[in-house]
N, C-alpha and C positions, 0 to 999 in steps of 0.2 A: 586553189584554196584547200581542197581536201588533201592533196598531195603534201602540201606544206605542213598541215596539221599532223598528218601521219608521220612525216619525216621527223618532226620535232618530238613526236611521241616515242619514236624508236630510240631516242637518246636516253630515255629513262625506262622505268618499268611501271607504267601506269596500270591501275586496276580497272579504270573505266574510261570510256571514250564516247564523246557525243558529236555526231555529224548531222544534227537535225536542221531542217529548213535550209538546206544548201542547194536544192534543185538538182541533186545528184541523179544521174542516169546510170551510173555504175560506181562500184566501190573499188578504189585502187588496190591492186594486188599486194601493195606494200603492207596492208593491214595484217598479213600473215606473219610478219616479222615481230609483231607486238604480242608475243606469246604470254605475257603477264596478264592480259585482259580477262576480267571476270564479268564485265557488263559493257555492252555496246548498244548505243541508242542511235538508230538511223531513221526515225520516224519523220514524216512530212517531207518526203522526197519523191522522185519519180522512178524508183528502182523497179526492175523486173526480174533481177536475179542477183545472186551473190557469187563472188569469185571462188575458185577452187581453194585458194589459199586460206579460206575461212577454216578449213579442216585442220590447220596448224594451231588453232586457238583451243588447246586442250583444256584450259582452265576456265573457258567461257561458261558462265552459269545463267546469264540473263541477256536476252536479245529482244530489242524493240524495233520492228520493221513495219509498224503500223502506218497507215495512210500513205501507201505507195501504190505500185501498179502490178504487184505479183498476181499471176494467174494460177499458180500452183506452188506447193511448198518447194523452196530451193533445195535441190538434190544434195548439195554439200552438207546440209544439216544432218543428214544420216550419219555423218562422220564426226559431228560435234557431240560426242557421246556424253559429255558432262552437263549439257544444257538442262536447266531446271525451269526457267521461265521464258515463254515465247509469246510476244504480242504480234498479232497479224491482223489487227482490226482495220477496217476500211481499205481493203484491197479489192482485187478482182477475182478472188478464188472461186472457181466453179467445181472443183473436186480436190481431194487430198491424196497425194501420192502415198500408197500403202508402204512402199519400201522405205520412204523417209520416216514414216511413223514407227516402223520397226526398229529404227536406229536411235530413237529417243526414249530409251528405257528409264532415264532419270527425270524426265519432264514431270513437274508437279503442277504447272500453271500454263493454261493455253487459252488465249483470247482470240476468237475468230469472228468477232462481231462485225456486222456491216459488210458482208461479202455476198457472193452469189451461189452459195452452196444449196443444192437441191436435196442432197442426201449426205449422210456420213458413212464412210466405208466400214465394213465389218471389222477391218483391221484396227479400228479405233481401240479395240481391247488390248492392243500391244503396248499401249501407254500405261504400263502396269503401276507406275508410281503417281499417276495423275490424281490430284486432289481438287483442282479447280478447272472447270470447263465452261466456257461461255460461247454460245453460238447464236446470240441475239441478232435480230434484224437480218435474217437470211431468207432462203426460200425452201426450208425443210418441209417435207410433206409427211415424214415419218421419223421414228427414232429406232435405230437398229437394236435388236435385243442384246447385241454384244456390248453395248454401253453399260449394261447391268453387270458386266464382269469387272468393272473398274471399282473394286471393293474399297479402295482408299479414297474414293471421291467424296468430298464433303460439301461441295457447292456446285450446283448445276443450273445453268442459265440457258433456256430455250425459248425466250420470249420473242414475240413479234415474228412468227413464222406461219406455216400453214399446216401445222401438225393436227391430226384428227384423233390420235390415240397415243397412249403411253404403254410400253410393254409390261405385262403382268409380272415379269421377273424383276421388276424394280425392288421387289422384296429383298434382293441380295445386296442392295446398296445400304448396308447397315451403318455406314459412317456418315451418310448424307445428313447435313444439318439445314441446308437451304435449297429450296427448289422454286425456280421462277419459270412459269410457263404461260404467263399472261399474253393476251392478244394472239390466240391460236383458234383452232376449230374443234377443240377437245369436247366430246360429248359425254365421256364417262371416265372417271379415274379408276385405275386398277385396284382391286381389293388388296393386292400385294403391297401397295403403298403404305398400308397400315402397319406393316412389319418394319418400316424404317424408323426404328425406335429412338433415333437421335435427331429426328427432323424437328427443327424449331421454327422455321419460316416457310410458309407455303403460299405462293401467289398464283392463283388460278383465275384471276379476274379477266373479264372480256373473252370468255370462251362460250361454249354451248352446253354447259353442265346443267343437269336437272336434279341430281341428287349426289350426296357424298357417300364414300364407302362405309360399310356397316360398322367397321371397327375404328372409325376415325378418332374416337375418344382415347384409343391406345397411344396416340401420338402426343409427345410432350410439347405441343405447339405453343409458341409465344406470340406469333403473328400469323394471322390468316386473312388473306385478301380474296374476296370472291364477288366483287361487284360486276355488274354487266354480264350476268349469266341468266339463262332461262330456268332458274331454280323453281322447283315445284312449290305451289302455294296450297294452303289449307282451304280449299274451296269445295264445299259439298256438291257432289253430282250424283245422279241416279246411276246405279250399276246393277248388273245381273250376275249372280253367283253361278259358276259353271259346275257341272258334275265332276266329282273328283274320283278318277279311276287310276290307281297306281299300277305301273308295270310290275311284272313278277321280279325283275332284276332289282327294282327299287325296294320292293317289299323285303326281298332277301337281304339286301344291303342294310336296311334299317334294323333287321333282326340281328345281323352279325355285329353291327356297330353297337347295338345295345348290349350284346353279350361281351364285347371287348371291354366295356366299362366295369364288368363284373370280374374282380380279381380271381375268383374261384372257377370261372367258366372254362370248360375244356376247349372252347373255341379260341380263347386267347393262347392256349398252348399249341394248338395244331395249325393256326393260321400262318405260322412262320414257314410252313412247308408250301405255301401258295403265294410266291412273291408277286405274281400278277394281280392277285386279289388285293394284296397289301398296297400295291401301287395305285390301284383304282380307288381304294378307300381313303387315300391321302387327300382326295378332293372333297371329302365330306364336309358338311357345314352343320352347325348347331342351330336349332330353332330359337329365335329371339324370344319366344314366349315360354315354351315348355322345356327348352334346353336339350331335347332329344336330338340325336344326330340323324342326318339324312343325306342322300347322295345327289341326285339330279333334279328330282321333281320338287319345286318349291314355289311358294307364293311371295312375289316381291311386294314389299310394303315400305312404308316410310314413316318415321316419326320426326317431329320438329323439336329442335333443341336450341337453347340459347347458347351460342358458341362461346361467349365469354364466360358464362357460368360453368358450363360442362367442360370446356377445353382449357379454361382459365387463361385465355389469350389476353395480351395487352391491347390488341386492336378490338374494334367493335363491329364485327361482321353481322351482328344481329341474330335473328332466328334463321337457322339453316335446316334443310331437309337431309336426314341421314337414312341410308338404306337399312332395312331390316328384312331378313329372310325367314319366312315361317314355313313349317313343314306341312301344314294342312289348313283347310277351311275350319276344321274343328278348333284349332288354336286361334285362328283369326276371329272366330265368333265368340271366343271366351271373353268374359267381362274382366275389366280391371287393367288392361294394357292400353298403351297409347299409340299403337300402330294403325296406320290408315292404308287402305288399298290405293294403288295408283291407277287412275283412270286415264286412258289414252283417248282423248276426245278428238275425232276427226273433224275436218271442215264440213260445214253444212252449206 
């Protein structure tokens, strides 16, 4: 049946070819003669590999091999250099061949849903044109930092995995508009996520979150989903204030940071001769109450905001806890702010 379809196709110059639901165990090599193809659909078969003749399809832009039996990326795809869209959902993938990834420089869309991936290779960053990546319903335990090098990425799906954290370098995903990480084990969102200034949709429901990043309000969110998390609640408990003793490094850093805000300060002129100090001070944070900068020693607090009013989302996530970092107990004890200390109450 497949041979007859391909034989007929060779008589013309078709742009697309569909061999879905044929129970194919292999694709006839004759497909290599149909060099006019731009889209091939082979979903819902029992394929485990593709023939070498696929490399002759120089115009191929879209390939759907979802719902088959592939255990790895077909090696021939490394030579289909014009491929832009690849569907590999519901296969048996347990890893991704890094050499194949290196050959798909024009790929913009990759669907890996419903496989057996436990990790993504660092070479994922070689997909330099990638705009859409979906790895839902796999067995991922972590997200490689290299995924943050995909600066063209606009949509990222990592739902229904076993991920416990996201890389802080997500701040570099400045084109990201949609992030779906529901049904994972994430306990804390990186503060760098607040730098994703194009993010419109954030779904973190069914995780283990307690609080949102301090600068969440900087995001232009239209949709926020956060149900089924262990979010902090405003419940008064007795607490004891600790003695506040700052290290000499912290005292010095705060002094330098204060001077750097003074345009006439000599510190601002001379610090360029100390690149290591400059690098260290890049990790400084501003106090949510007094606005002064500090380096490492901070008091973690939280304030409760109406997400729809503050973030102006279309969804109704309700009142959510947002992290606030304070520089001292002096600021914490100042009247007029709405930050509360976080109490970690152990089991009794």
